[in-house]
DSSP file (Angstrom, degrees, kcal/mol; ACC not computed):
  #  RESIDUE AA STRUCTURE BP1 BP2  ACC     N-H-->O    O-->H-N    N-H-->O    O-->H-N    TCO  KAPPA ALPHA  PHI   PSI    X-CA   Y-CA   Z-CA
    1    1 A M              0   0    0      0, 0.0     2,-0.1     0, 0.0    56,-0.0   0.000 360.0 360.0 360.0 133.2  -17.8    3.1   24.5
    2    2 A T     >  -     0   0    0      1,-0.1     4,-2.9     4,-0.0     5,-0.2  -0.323 360.0-111.4 -79.3 163.5  -16.7    2.9   28.1
    3    3 A S  H  > S+     0   0    0      1,-0.2     4,-1.5     2,-0.2     5,-0.1   0.851 120.7  53.2 -65.8 -31.6  -13.1    2.9   29.2
    4    4 A K  H  > S+     0   0    0      2,-0.2     4,-1.6     1,-0.2    -1,-0.2   0.908 110.5  47.2 -70.7 -44.4  -13.5   -0.8   30.3
    5    5 A E  H  > S+     0   0    0      1,-0.2     4,-2.3     2,-0.2    -2,-0.2   0.917 110.7  51.7 -60.8 -44.3  -14.9   -1.7   26.9
    6    6 A L  H  X S+     0   0    0     -4,-2.9     4,-2.4     1,-0.2    -1,-0.2   0.840 106.1  53.4 -60.8 -35.9  -12.1    0.2   25.2
    7    7 A L  H  X S+     0   0    0     -4,-1.5     4,-2.3    -5,-0.2    -1,-0.2   0.844 108.9  51.8 -73.9 -32.1   -9.4   -1.7   27.2
    8    8 A Y  H  X S+     0   0    0     -4,-1.6     4,-2.6     2,-0.2    -2,-0.2   0.950 109.5  47.8 -66.7 -50.3  -11.0   -5.0   26.0
    9    9 A V  H  X S+     0   0    0     -4,-2.3     4,-2.3     2,-0.2    -2,-0.2   0.930 111.9  49.4 -60.2 -44.8  -10.9   -4.0   22.4
   10   10 A E  H  X S+     0   0    0     -4,-2.4     4,-2.6     1,-0.2    -2,-0.2   0.956 113.6  48.5 -58.6 -46.3   -7.2   -2.9   22.8
   11   11 A D  H  X S+     0   0    0     -4,-2.3     4,-1.9     1,-0.2    -1,-0.2   0.891 110.7  49.4 -61.1 -38.9   -6.5   -6.3   24.5
   12   12 A A  H  X S+     0   0    0     -4,-2.6     4,-2.1     2,-0.2    -1,-0.2   0.835 109.8  52.3 -70.3 -31.9   -8.3   -8.2   21.7
   13   13 A L  H  X S+     0   0    0     -4,-2.3     4,-2.2    -5,-0.2    -2,-0.2   0.944 109.1  50.0 -62.7 -48.7   -6.3   -6.3   19.1
   14   14 A G  H  X S+     0   0    0     -4,-2.6     4,-2.5     1,-0.2    -2,-0.2   0.879 110.8  49.4 -56.1 -41.6   -3.1   -7.2   20.8
   15   15 A H  H  X S+     0   0    0     -4,-1.9     4,-2.5     1,-0.2    -1,-0.2   0.930 111.5  48.9 -59.5 -48.0   -4.1  -10.9   20.9
   16   16 A E  H  X S+     0   0    0     -4,-2.1     4,-2.3     2,-0.2    -1,-0.2   0.872 110.2  50.3 -64.6 -37.5   -5.0  -10.9   17.2
   17   17 A K  H  X S+     0   0    0     -4,-2.2     4,-2.2     2,-0.2    -1,-0.2   0.927 110.1  50.5 -65.3 -43.8   -1.8   -9.3   16.2
   18   18 A Y  H  X S+     0   0    0     -4,-2.5     4,-2.9     2,-0.2    -2,-0.2   0.907 109.2  51.7 -48.1 -52.2    0.1  -11.9   18.3
   19   19 A F  H  X S+     0   0    0     -4,-2.5     4,-2.8     1,-0.2    -2,-0.2   0.920 109.7  49.5 -55.9 -49.6   -1.8  -14.7   16.6
   20   20 A Q  H  X S+     0   0    0     -4,-2.3     4,-2.4     2,-0.2    -1,-0.2   0.893 111.0  50.3 -54.4 -47.5   -1.0  -13.2   13.1
   21   21 A T  H  X S+     0   0    0     -4,-2.2     4,-2.7     2,-0.2     5,-0.3   0.932 109.5  50.1 -50.5 -59.5    2.7  -13.0   14.1
   22   22 A Q  H  X S+     0   0    0     -4,-2.9     4,-3.0     1,-0.2     5,-0.2   0.947 111.6  49.1 -57.1 -50.2    2.7  -16.6   15.3
   23   23 A C  H  X S+     0   0    0     -4,-2.8     4,-2.9     1,-0.2    -2,-0.2   0.942 110.9  49.8 -49.8 -54.4    1.1  -17.7   12.0
   24   24 A S  H  X S+     0   0    0     -4,-2.4     4,-1.0     1,-0.2    -1,-0.2   0.880 112.6  45.7 -51.6 -46.1    3.6  -15.8   10.0
   25   25 A E  H  < S+     0   0    0     -4,-2.7     4,-0.4     1,-0.2     3,-0.3   0.882 113.7  51.0 -72.0 -37.4    6.6  -17.3   11.8
   26   26 A T  H >X S+     0   0    0     -4,-3.0     3,-1.8    -5,-0.3     4,-1.0   0.910 104.2  56.6 -65.1 -42.7    5.1  -20.8   11.6
   27   27 A L  H 3< S+     0   0    0     -4,-2.9    -1,-0.2     1,-0.3    -2,-0.2   0.765  98.9  60.2 -61.4 -27.2    4.5  -20.6    8.0
   28   28 A G  T 3< S+     0   0    0     -4,-1.0    -1,-0.3    -3,-0.3    -2,-0.2   0.578 111.5  42.7 -73.3 -15.9    8.2  -19.9    7.4
   29   29 A R  T <4 S+     0   0    0     -3,-1.8     2,-0.2    -4,-0.4    -2,-0.2   0.610  92.5  95.0-104.7 -13.5    8.9  -23.3    9.1
   30   30 A L     <  +     0   0    0     -4,-1.0     3,-0.0    -3,-0.2    -4,-0.0  -0.550  36.9 174.5 -85.4 139.7    6.4  -25.5    7.6
   31   31 A Q        +     0   0    0     -2,-0.2     2,-0.3     5,-0.0    -1,-0.1   0.669  53.9  95.3-115.0 -26.8    7.1  -27.6    4.6
   32   32 A D     >  -     0   0    0      1,-0.2     4,-3.1     2,-0.1     5,-0.2  -0.473  65.5-147.3 -65.9 125.0    3.8  -29.7    4.3
   33   33 A S  H  > S+     0   0    0     -2,-0.3     4,-2.2     1,-0.2    -1,-0.2   0.801  94.4  54.6 -74.2 -26.2    1.5  -28.0    1.9
   34   34 A E  H  > S+     0   0    0      2,-0.2     4,-1.5     1,-0.2    -1,-0.2   0.909 110.6  44.1 -71.7 -37.6   -1.6  -29.1    3.8
   35   35 A L  H  > S+     0   0    0      2,-0.2     4,-2.7     1,-0.2     5,-0.3   0.915 111.2  54.9 -68.7 -41.1   -0.5  -27.6    7.1
   36   36 A R  H  X S+     0   0    0     -4,-3.1     4,-3.1     1,-0.2     5,-0.2   0.961 108.4  50.8 -51.3 -47.8    0.8  -24.4    5.2
   37   37 A G  H  X S+     0   0    0     -4,-2.2     4,-2.4     1,-0.2    -1,-0.2   0.878 111.5  48.5 -60.9 -37.2   -2.8  -24.0    3.8
   38   38 A L  H  X S+     0   0    0     -4,-1.5     4,-2.0     1,-0.2    -1,-0.2   0.945 113.7  43.5 -66.2 -46.9   -4.3  -24.4    7.3
   39   39 A V  H  X S+     0   0    0     -4,-2.7     4,-2.6     2,-0.2    -2,-0.2   0.836 110.2  55.7 -73.2 -30.6   -2.1  -22.0    8.9
   40   40 A Q  H  X S+     0   0    0     -4,-3.1     4,-2.9    -5,-0.3     5,-0.3   0.987 109.9  49.0 -56.9 -53.3   -2.6  -19.5    6.0
   41   41 A K  H  X S+     0   0    0     -4,-2.4     4,-2.5     1,-0.2    -2,-0.2   0.889 109.8  50.3 -54.7 -44.6   -6.3  -19.8    6.6
   42   42 A L  H  X S+     0   0    0     -4,-2.0     4,-2.6     1,-0.2     5,-0.3   0.918 109.7  50.9 -61.5 -43.0   -5.9  -19.2   10.3
   43   43 A S  H  X S+     0   0    0     -4,-2.6     4,-1.9     1,-0.2    -2,-0.2   0.921 110.8  49.2 -61.3 -43.3   -3.8  -16.1    9.6
   44   44 A E  H  X S+     0   0    0     -4,-2.9     4,-2.0     2,-0.2    -1,-0.2   0.904 109.0  51.5 -53.7 -46.6   -6.5  -14.9    7.3
   45   45 A D  H  X S+     0   0    0     -4,-2.5     4,-2.0    -5,-0.3    -2,-0.2   0.907 111.2  48.0 -64.4 -41.6   -9.1  -15.5    9.9
   46   46 A H  H  X S+     0   0    0     -4,-2.6     4,-2.2     1,-0.2    -1,-0.2   0.843 109.3  53.7 -74.9 -28.2   -7.1  -13.5   12.6
   47   47 A R  H  X S+     0   0    0     -4,-1.9     4,-2.0    -5,-0.3    -1,-0.2   0.882 110.6  46.9 -73.8 -29.0   -6.5  -10.6   10.2
   48   48 A Q  H  X S+     0   0    0     -4,-2.0     4,-2.3     2,-0.2    -2,-0.2   0.925 112.0  49.5 -69.7 -43.8  -10.3  -10.4    9.6
   49   49 A I  H  X S+     0   0    0     -4,-2.0     4,-2.8     2,-0.2     5,-0.2   0.881 109.7  52.3 -66.7 -41.8  -11.0  -10.5   13.3
   50   50 A F  H  X S+     0   0    0     -4,-2.2     4,-3.4     1,-0.2     5,-0.3   0.957 109.6  49.7 -57.3 -49.9   -8.4   -7.8   13.9
   51   51 A S  H  X S+     0   0    0     -4,-2.0     4,-1.8     1,-0.2    -2,-0.2   0.870 107.5  53.9 -61.0 -37.2  -10.1   -5.7   11.3
   52   52 A S  H  X S+     0   0    0     -4,-2.3     4,-0.8     2,-0.2    -1,-0.2   0.956 114.2  40.6 -59.6 -52.9  -13.4   -6.2   12.9
   53   53 A F  H >X S+     0   0    0     -4,-2.8     3,-1.2     1,-0.2     4,-0.5   0.917 111.8  53.7 -60.2 -40.9  -12.1   -5.0   16.3
   54   54 A Y  H >< S+     0   0    0     -4,-3.4     3,-1.4     1,-0.3    -1,-0.2   0.873 103.7  60.9 -68.7 -31.1  -10.1   -2.2   14.9
   55   55 A G  H 3< S+     0   0    0     -4,-1.8    -1,-0.3    -5,-0.3    -2,-0.2   0.783  94.0  64.1 -64.3 -25.2  -13.5   -1.1   13.2
   56   56 A L  H <<        0   0    0     -3,-1.2    -1,-0.3    -4,-0.8    -2,-0.2   0.749 360.0 360.0 -65.1 -27.4  -15.1   -0.7   16.6
   57   57 A L    <<        0   0    0     -3,-1.4    -1,-0.3    -4,-0.5    -2,-0.2   0.499 360.0 360.0 -79.9 360.0  -12.7    2.1   17.4
């Protein structure tokens, strides 16, 4: 993996971690069960994407 590719993966990891954090914070403020389900799904999707990128390392 080139240094440029590694930087891309590190950047992508940071973005996915940020999205997970935002989803967690949003879940704490939501009361609507349908929205909570959607945000939980988004959080899980970003967790899986993070794992995929991490696996590249």
